[in-house]
N, C-alpha and C positions, 0 to 999 in steps of 0.2 A: 690694592686693599680697598674694600668698601669703607668709606669714611664714617658712615653712621648706620651700622647694621641694625635690623630689628631683632630683638632678643626676647625669647620666651623661656622663663625659668620655671621648671616643674618641681613642686615640693609636696610635702605631706605633713600632717599635724600629729604624727605618732611621736610624742615627745616634742621638745621645742627646738632641738638642734638643727633639724633639716630646714626649718623656717628661718632660723637665725643665720645659717650659712647662706641662704638665698638672699636675705636682706643685706648681708655683707657684700655679696656680689653686685646686687642692685646699686648699693651705695657707691661702689667703685665704677660701675658703668656710667652713672650720672656724673661722677667726679671727672671721668675721662671724656665727657662730652657726648656720650652716646645716649640719645634721648628716648628712643622707643624700646623700653624695657618693661616687661610685665611678669609678675610672679603669680602662679596659679597653683592652688591646691587641687591636683588632678583627681585624687580619690574623692575628695569632698564634693567637687563639682560634677564628676562623672558618675560616681556611685555613692550618693549621700547616705543611703541606708546601710550599705556594706561598710562605709567609712565609720558610721555611728556604732555599728555592732562590733567591728574589729577594735575600735578605740576602747569600748567598754570591756571587751575580752582581755585586751592587754592590761588595762588597769586592774581588772579583777585577778588576773594571773599574778601580778605583782603582790597583791595582798594574800592570795591563797598560797603563794610559794612558801610562806612562813610555816605552812602545815604540810609541805612536801608536794603540793599540787601545782607545779610550775609548768603549765602546758605551753606557755610562750617559749620558755627555755628549751623544752623538749622539741618543739617545732623548729626552733632556730638550729639546733645541732643536727636534727634529722635531715634538714634540707641544706645544710651548709656546703656540702660537696655535690649537690644536685646538678646534673648537666642540663644545658639548654634544651636538649632533645627529650628530656623526661616529660611525662604527661603532666606532672604537677607544675613544672616551670612553664610549659606551653600554655596551660590554663591561666596561670598568673599573668602571662604576657598579653592575654586578651583584655585584661581589666583596663579600662580607660581608653581603649583604642578609638571608639566612635567619638567620644568627647574630644579627644586630642585632634582628630581630623577636623572636627568642627572649629576648634580653637585655631588651628593652623589656617583654615580657610578664612577665618575672621581676622586674625592678627597678621597673617602673611609674614611670619618670622624668617630671617635668614639663618638663625641659629636657635637650637633648642638645647637647654642645659638641664641635666637631672641632678638634684641634690637628694633624691630618694630613688631607690632602684626600681624604676618603672620599666619593665620589659617592653611595654607597649611603645615607649618613646623611640628607641632605636629602630624598632620594626617599622613604625609608621614613617619616621623621618627618612629611612632608607628608600622606601617606595615613593616618597614625594620629593626626593632630591635635596633634602635639608640636612645641614651638618648637625650632628648630635654629640654633645660632650657630657661626660659623667664626672661629678665631683664627689668623691667618697668622703663621708663625714665621720668615719670611725677609724680606729687603729687596727682593726681586724677585718679580714676579707670574708665575705659570704657570697655564695654562688649567684645570688639574686642580682648582684651588681654587674655581672658579666653578660655581655651580649655581643654577638659577632658583628653588629652594625654600629657599634660605638666608635666614633672617629678618634676620640682621645679620652684617656682617663687622667684625672688629677688626684694624687693620693698623698697621704700624710707622711709616709716614711719609705726609706729604701727597701725595707723588709716587705712592705706591701707591694711595691713595684715588682720585686723578684717573684712574689707569689703569683701575681697576675701574668707575668712573662712565662712562668712555669706552666700556666694553664694554656699557653699557646698564643698569647697576644704579643705582637711585635713590640720590642722594647722602646722603639721610637714613638709608640702610641701611648706610652705611660710616662707621666712626669711626676717627680716628687716635688710638689708645690707647697705642701702643707695644707691644713684645713683652713678655709677662709673664715676670718673673724672680723667683727665690726671695727671700724677705724679707731674708735675710742680705746680699744685694747691694744691696737697696733702702735700707739704713740710711744716713742722712746722715752719721753719725759714721765710716763706713767710708772715705769719700772722702778721699784725700790724707793719710791718717793713717799714721805709722810707715813711710814710704817708706825703702827701703834703696838707697843710691847705686849706680848701675850694675849693678843686679840684673836680669838678663834671665830672665823666666819663659818656659819653652818647654813648650807643651802637645803631648805626643807619644803620645796614646792611640790615634790613628788608625794602623792597620798600614801605611798607605800611606807613612808617613815612615820606615819601618825602613831602607830602602835608602840614605838619605842623611843620617840623623841624626848619625852619626859625623863626616861631612864638615862638617856645619853647625857642630858644636862645635869642631872643629879650626880651621875658618876664623874663627869669631867669637872664639876664644880669643886672637887677636892684638890685639884691641881692648884698649888699656891699662886696667887696673884693673877689667875686666869680671868679673862673677861670674854663675853660671848655676844655675837651679833647673829641672830637667827632671821634669815630672810625666807618667808613662807610663800612668796609669790601669790598665786591665786588660791592657795590652800587655806581658805578662810576658816575652815573648821579647826585646823591645827592652830592657826594664829590666835583665835579666840580662846582656845583651851590653854595655850601657853601663857597668854596674858593673864588668865584667871589664876594660874598656878604660880607664875614667876613675875607677875606685873610689878611687884614691890621690890624685887631684887635689883639693886643698882648695878650689879655686874652683868646683867643679862638684858639686852635690848631685843625686842621682838618687832619685826617689820613685816608688812605684807608685800605686795608687788611694788618694785622700785624701778625707775627708768635708769638710774645712775649706778647700776650694780658694779660697773667698772671702777667707780670711785671708792666704793666700800671694799672691793677686792684689793685695790692698791694700798689701802690702809691696814689690812689684816696681816697677821703674822703667818697664818696658815689657813687652809680651807678644808672643811669636812663636807664632802659632796658625793653624790652618785657619780659614776664614771661615764657620763655622757660625753661624746666626742667633742662637742663644742665647748662645754664648761671646762673640761680639763685642758683644752687648747688655750682657752682664755687665761687659765691659771698659769700655764707655762709661759705665755706671753708676758705676764706680770711677775714671773719668777716667784710664784706663790706655792709653797710646798703643799702637797695634796695628801689628804687622809681619806680613805674609803672604807665604809663600814657595810659589810654584808652586800657585796655587789650582786645585782640581779643576774641570773644566768642569761647568756646571750652576748650581744655586743658589749654590754656594760662590763661584764665579767672579763671578756677578752681585752677590752681597753685597759681595765685595771691591771691585769696580768702583764700586759706589755709595759705599762708605765712603771710597775713595780720592778720589772726586769731591767729597766733603764735607771733605776735608783732615784726616781722623782716622786714616787707615791708609796704609801704604806697601806696595806690591806689588813683589816681586822675582821674577825668573825665573832669575837666576844667583847663585851664592854670593858672588861679588865685589860684586855690586850690593846684596845683602842686608847684607853687612858694611859697605859704604859708607853705607847708609841709617842703620844703627844707630850707627855711629861718628859720623856727622854729628849725630845726635840727642843723643848724650852730650856732644859738644863745643859744643853750641849751647843753653845753658840756656833762652834765651828761647823756643826752639821748643817745649819742653815746656809752657810757659805758654800758647802759642798753641793747641796741640792740646787742652790741657785745657779752655780756654775754649770751643773749638768743640764738644767733647764735652758740656760743661755745657748748651749750647744744644740739644743733641739728646736729652738725658736725659729719660726718662719712667719714673723708678724705681718709681712707684706704679701701673704699668700693670695688674698683676694685681688690685690692690684696686679700681681703677676699673672694670675689666671685670666683676668679680664683683658690684659694687654695681649696675651697669647691668643685668646679666642678672637679678639678684634683683628689681629694680624692674619688669622686663618680664615676669616669670614668670607673672603672672596675666592677661596680655594675650593674646587669641587670636592664633594664628599666621596671618600673611598672606603669601602667596607673592609673590616678585618676578617681574615680567614682563621678560624679557631679549630 
């Protein structure tokens, strides 16, 4: 085994989850004494204009979906089963190839890891004799993650593994590792410590929530003894508006971007959030019951449906339904224990450490392509 392999982690800034997963892996590589690790936003560096346009289109689609114009969701489902031989997938696989070759020449990595489905990566790595690993950051499978030259996949659930194997990938090339989360969330001492009764944590960094966040707070405020912590992240427009409307309400705390989100999550009774793969995995690690309102079509909706099927998340499409779900949760103490136990059975808090150890052990093994 190579004692100190050079590692290149490829990510993207479509949402925050891919980057957070990359940081969790980076953190573990450093923890395990592997010094040469670099995270690169391949789309941003390789195709800055396309990256800017697609980011704007995704954000616009989230807002326009309220009026039935959800082109991101349509695209997701239209391409979900696309084969690698299809023209669309072949064209997507070309994105970032030249920049990646330049990065490989510059960084000389022994290992390339994808936390975003870059078809270019396994293609380029295969021709250059570099091992390529893919870490899926959602609970649902999309065809864009699959490529014949990926050396190994790390996935969240057994169901995902079976879906990939069904597509023709050898089962020993797919491992149920869990989704990598930062070390702060993985600490055993964080779970169920210092919980504050009836504290609802609301994650409001997504601009898509701006149009209805006031309505959510007004509706949920009728729940007896409820208190709210709203974390707006970089969504300053919403933060300022909420401060203007609710700034004097002692039951509602409004925050912007915070570094210690894990501490706030550990204190909350439940979380109201979009169903991003990383956020819900962090909630599961802390046994924090999940409420999801109007999940966006695509991977978020599929994540929400999976978590709902496992009994750890409640999905609502109407404010009255959301209020009823949370009210029932607060007035049924045994329900918290049931959900907490279900989450305990799903937890893979050491996913990042496990993935890093496995990749380090394989770093000296020659790359072998999968036949699909």
